[in-house]
C-alpha positions as CSV (number, residue, x, y, z in Angstrom):
1,M,42.6,98.1,181.3
2,L,42.3,96.9,184.7
3,A,45.2,94.2,184.2
4,M,47.0,96.8,182.6
5,D,46.8,99.0,185.9
6,V,48.0,95.8,187.5
7,V,51.1,95.8,185.7
8,D,51.5,99.6,185.9
9,T,51.1,99.1,189.9
10,L,53.6,96.2,189.6
11,R,56.0,98.3,187.9
12,R,55.7,101.6,190.4
13,R,56.8,98.7,193.3
14,Q,60.0,97.2,190.9
15,R,61.6,96.4,194.2
16,L,58.4,94.3,196.0
17,V,58.2,92.7,192.0
18,D,61.9,91.4,192.0
19,R,61.8,89.7,195.4
20,E,58.5,87.7,195.0
21,F,59.5,87.3,191.6
22,D,63.0,85.9,192.8
23,S,61.4,83.3,195.2
24,E,59.6,80.2,194.1
25,G,56.2,80.0,195.6
26,R,55.7,83.5,196.1
27,E,53.0,84.4,193.6
28,Q,50.5,83.7,195.9
29,D,52.0,86.2,198.4
30,L,52.2,88.8,195.9
31,K,48.5,88.9,194.7
32,Q,47.5,89.0,198.5
33,R,49.7,92.0,199.0
34,L,48.0,93.7,195.5
35,H,44.7,92.9,197.0
36,K,46.0,95.2,200.5
37,I,46.8,97.7,197.9
38,Y,43.9,98.0,195.8
39,A,41.8,97.5,198.8
40,A,43.4,100.5,200.2
41,Q,42.1,102.3,197.5
42,G,39.0,101.0,197.7
43,I,39.3,99.1,194.7
44,E,38.0,95.3,194.9
45,V,40.2,92.9,192.2
46,P,39.5,89.4,191.1
47,D,42.3,87.3,191.5
48,H,42.2,86.4,187.5
49,V,43.0,89.8,186.4
50,L,45.7,89.7,189.5
51,E,46.9,86.6,187.8
52,E,46.3,88.2,184.2
53,G,48.6,91.0,185.0
54,V,51.6,89.2,187.0
55,A,51.5,87.1,183.9
56,A,52.0,90.1,181.7
57,L,54.4,91.4,183.5
58,R,56.4,88.2,183.5
59,E,56.0,88.0,180.1
60,E,57.1,91.7,179.5
61,R,53.7,91.8,177.8
62,F,53.2,95.5,177.6
63,V,57.0,96.4,177.8
64,Y,58.0,98.4,174.6
65,K,61.0,96.5,172.7
66,S,62.8,98.7,170.3
67,P,62.6,97.1,166.7
68,P,65.9,95.5,165.6
69,A,68.3,97.8,163.7
70,S,67.8,97.9,159.8
71,F,67.2,99.9,156.8
72,A,63.6,100.8,157.4
73,T,64.1,101.6,161.2
74,R,66.7,104.2,160.4
75,L,64.4,105.6,157.4
76,A,61.7,106.1,160.0
77,R,64.1,107.2,162.8
78,L,65.2,109.5,159.9
79,Y,61.8,110.9,159.2
80,A,60.3,111.0,162.8
81,S,63.6,113.9,163.4
82,R,62.5,116.0,160.0
83,A,62.2,119.1,162.2
84,S,65.3,119.4,163.0
85,W,67.2,118.8,159.4
86,G,64.2,119.4,157.0
87,K,64.9,123.3,157.1
88,W,68.3,123.0,156.0
89,V,67.4,120.5,153.3
90,I,64.8,122.8,152.1
91,S,67.2,125.5,152.2
92,G,70.3,124.0,150.4
93,F,67.3,122.8,147.7
94,A,66.2,126.6,146.8
95,A,70.0,127.5,147.0
96,L,70.8,124.9,144.1
97,L,67.6,125.9,142.2
98,L,68.6,129.4,142.6
99,V,71.9,128.9,141.1
100,W,70.1,126.8,138.6
101,I,67.8,129.4,137.3
102,V,70.4,132.1,137.1
103,Y,73.3,129.5,135.4
104,Y,69.9,128.9,133.2
105,F,69.3,132.2,132.3
106,M,72.5,134.0,132.1
107,V,74.2,131.0,130.4
108,V,72.3,128.2,129.0
109,A,69.5,130.3,127.3
110,P,72.1,133.1,125.9
111,R,74.0,130.4,124.6
112,A,70.9,128.1,122.8
113,A,69.6,131.8,121.2
114,L,72.8,132.8,119.9
115,P,73.0,131.0,116.1
116,E,69.1,132.7,116.2
117,R,70.7,136.0,117.2
118,L,73.3,136.0,114.9
119,E,71.3,135.4,111.9
120,S,68.9,138.2,112.6
121,A,71.8,140.5,113.3
122,Y,72.9,139.5,109.9
123,Q,69.7,140.1,108.0
124,S,69.1,143.2,109.9
125,V,72.3,144.8,108.4
126,V,71.0,143.3,104.7
127,E,67.6,145.2,105.1
128,V,69.1,148.4,105.7
129,A,72.2,148.4,102.9
130,K,72.0,150.3,99.8
131,S,75.2,149.0,98.6
132,D,76.9,145.8,98.3
133,E,79.6,146.7,100.7
134,P,77.6,146.3,104.3
135,G,76.2,143.2,103.1
136,Q,79.2,141.9,102.2
137,Q,80.8,142.1,105.2
138,A,77.4,141.4,107.5
139,E,77.9,138.1,105.5
140,Q,81.6,137.4,106.1
141,L,81.2,138.2,109.7
142,Y,77.9,135.9,110.1
143,K,80.0,132.9,108.5
144,T,82.8,133.7,111.1
145,A,80.5,133.5,113.8
146,I,78.9,130.1,112.6
147,T,82.2,128.3,111.9
148,A,83.3,129.8,115.4
149,L,80.1,128.5,117.2
150,Q,80.8,124.7,115.4
151,G,84.1,124.6,116.6
152,G,83.1,125.5,120.3
153,D,84.5,129.1,120.2
154,E,81.2,131.0,121.7
155,E,83.5,134.3,122.3
156,S,84.5,134.8,118.9
157,A,81.0,134.2,118.0
158,R,79.6,136.6,120.9
159,L,82.7,139.1,119.3
160,A,81.1,138.8,115.4
161,L,78.0,139.4,117.1
162,E,79.0,142.5,118.1
163,S,80.5,143.7,115.2
164,L,77.2,142.8,113.1
165,H,75.7,145.3,115.5
166,D,78.0,147.7,115.1
167,L,77.9,147.3,111.1
168,R,74.1,148.1,111.7
169,T,74.5,151.1,113.2
170,A,77.1,152.7,111.1
171,V,75.0,151.6,108.2
172,E,72.0,153.7,109.4
173,Q,73.8,156.9,110.8
174,T,73.2,159.8,108.9
175,Y,76.2,162.9,109.6
176,T,78.0,165.1,108.2
177,L,82.2,164.8,108.1
178,Q,83.4,168.2,109.5
179,I,87.1,169.2,110.2
180,V,87.2,169.6,113.8
181,S,88.3,173.6,114.3
182,R,88.0,175.0,117.9
183,P,90.5,177.2,120.1
184,G,92.9,174.2,122.1
185,E,92.0,171.6,119.7
186,K,94.2,169.9,116.9
187,S,92.9,170.0,113.4
188,G,95.5,167.4,112.0
189,V,98.3,165.4,113.7
190,W,101.0,163.3,111.9
191,R,102.8,159.9,113.1
192,I,105.9,157.8,112.2
193,P,105.3,154.4,111.5
194,D,106.4,151.5,113.1
195,A,107.2,149.6,109.8
196,N,109.0,152.5,108.0
197,P,111.2,155.3,110.9
198,D,111.8,157.6,107.3
199,A,108.2,158.0,106.6
200,R,105.4,160.2,108.3
201,N,101.6,159.6,108.1
202,Y,99.2,162.6,108.1
203,Y,96.2,162.6,109.6
204,I,92.9,165.2,109.7
205,I,91.1,165.3,112.8
206,V,87.2,164.8,111.9
207,E,84.2,164.4,113.7
208,A,80.3,163.8,112.9
209,V,78.1,166.1,113.1
210,S,74.1,165.4,112.8
211,A,71.4,167.7,111.0
212,D,70.8,169.2,114.2
213,G,74.2,169.9,114.7
214,R,75.0,167.7,117.6
215,V,78.1,165.2,117.4
216,Q,77.9,161.8,116.7
217,Q,79.3,158.4,118.0
218,V,80.8,156.5,115.3
219,P,82.4,152.9,115.4
220,V,85.8,153.4,113.9
221,L,87.9,150.6,112.6
222,N,91.8,151.9,114.8
223,E,94.2,150.9,112.2
224,E,96.9,151.0,114.8
225,S,95.0,148.4,117.1
226,G,92.8,146.9,114.7
227,R,90.0,147.3,117.2
228,I,86.3,149.0,116.7
229,E,86.0,151.7,118.9
230,H,83.6,154.0,119.1
231,V,84.2,157.7,119.0
232,S,83.3,161.3,118.5
233,K,86.4,162.4,116.8
234,W,88.8,160.4,114.9
235,G,91.6,161.0,112.5
236,L,91.4,160.1,108.9
237,R,94.6,159.7,106.8
238,V,95.3,161.9,104.1
239,E,98.5,162.8,101.9
240,E,100.8,165.4,102.9
241,D,99.8,168.0,100.7
242,V,96.3,167.7,101.8
243,F,97.5,167.9,105.5
244,Q,99.8,170.9,104.5
245,R,96.7,172.8,102.9
246,I,94.3,172.2,105.6
247,A,97.3,173.4,108.0
248,A,98.0,176.6,106.2
249,D,94.1,177.2,105.8
250,K,93.7,177.6,109.8
251,Q,96.9,179.1,110.3
252,D,96.0,182.0,108.3
253,D,93.1,183.4,110.5
254,G,93.0,180.4,113.0
255,I,89.7,179.4,111.0
256,I,89.6,176.4,108.6
257,Q,87.1,178.0,105.9
258,Q,86.4,174.3,104.1
259,R,85.6,172.4,107.3
260,K,83.1,170.1,105.5
261,F,85.3,166.6,104.4
262,G,82.4,164.3,103.7
263,V,78.5,163.2,104.0
264,K,77.5,159.9,105.3
265,Q,74.1,158.6,104.1
266,S,71.7,156.3,105.6
267,G,72.1,152.7,103.9
268,Q,76.1,153.4,102.7
269,L,79.0,151.9,105.2
270,Q,81.7,154.8,104.2
271,P,80.9,158.7,104.0
272,D,80.9,160.1,100.3
273,Y,84.6,161.9,100.5
274,L,84.7,165.8,99.4
275,I,88.7,165.4,100.3
276,S,90.5,163.0,99.2
277,T,91.8,160.1,102.1
278,T,92.5,156.4,102.3
279,G,89.8,156.1,104.8
280,A,92.4,154.8,107.3
281,A,91.9,156.0,111.2
282,I,93.5,156.3,114.2
283,T,91.0,157.2,117.5
284,Q,94.0,158.7,119.8
285,W,96.8,161.1,119.0
């Protein structure tokens, strides 16, 4: 420890050391000067300790030397500076983890569960159906969805799944089909079809009314757009004589006496119609 203190003293007096080291045979003078320095502090330092300190300084024994540049030293410096960059790395990993979690639960998991959901939706329709038609439609939708999945068309499979849910809703519903007959609302309309400008298609506007008198939303296939829409009112195509008869009934006193158009039972896909209709429908007029 005393030898290290000698070295420290010599470093503090660097100019003196440089002068004595540059002069041959002056090491003895340097020791004497060091004796005086320590004596002034009331410290008696033996010659062999001074010699050890001078030798250590000459050999740079207690001088820190940076290790040579290498991959290991770069890793060590990177680790030592972790306080400055660590929080940004941790934040980056946390952000990546959050993105992966969102992607997994929003994309990966639903995609993996799609075949099972399709199977479940198909079976749910079969369970509530009381005739062959709903089951046949459900089977066709299911097969279409599976074929789409096998071809990598996930969007078509999801659309088929929605159609299966709509089909289940339609089969389960129970309501009375009534002709709309309120002031300011149409009870029937006619259209000129694009395919035959000389013809007319006639429609009676109906709504689905539950047992407690509430109007229900019903999935209806619009023959003009080819899309299934959830509506509370729609037009059912009828022959011209049926249209004219209902129109005359309303024009008589402003009230349609026979408003009941059909009855929809649970388990059936279509209502039992009391008035003749093709079943084709429109949802806008």
